[in-house]
N, C-alpha and C positions, 0 to 999 in steps of 0.2 A: 408477464414480465415487464418490468419498468426500465425504460431506457435512461441511461445516465449520459448527459451531454455537458461537458465542462471544459473550459479552456485549458486547465491544468489538472489532468486526472490524477497525477501523483499527489499533488497538494491536497486535492479534495479527499482522496482515498486515505492518505495518511492521517489527516485530521479526523475523518469519520472513524477510522479504526482506533485511534487514540481515545476518542470519546466513548466508543463502544466498550473498550477494555476498561476504562475508568468506571463505567457504570456497573461492571460485573463485580460480584463479591468473592468469586473463587480465588484461592491463593495463586493459581497459575496465571491469572490475569493481572497480577500486581507487578509493578516495576518492569513492564515490557517496554523496551526501546523500539520506537517505530520511526522509520525514516526512509529516504530514497537512496541512501548510499550505505555500503558496509563501512563501519568506522575503522580507522587505522588502529593498529595495535591489538590489544587483547579485546576479544568480543565480549559484550555483556552476556549474562546468563540467559536472558530472554531477549530475542531480537527478531523483528519483522522488517524486511526490506521490500519496499514496493518500487518496482521499476517499470517504466514504459520504454521499451526498446525500439519503438517506431514500427513501421509497417513496410511491406514491399510495394512495388509499383502496382501490382495487381490488387492490393488491399487499400488503395487510396480512398475509395468511396465507401467501402465496407471494411472496417478494421476488425481484426480478430484479437480479442484479449484473452489472456489466461491469468488466473489468480491461483 
């Protein structure tokens, strides 16, 4: 397993996911909106929202992430 250490994990992950989706040829990977907030108003047909909600005091040294 590879460790990912980055100052802004949301920024890194949204950029990585956009580039991965752009490299795919399947129709389901086209026109996917990737961001860190749910847009106001009508939702786009394809949407991925990446959020980092922080961690508890117990997790300050070892953070648990879920994707």
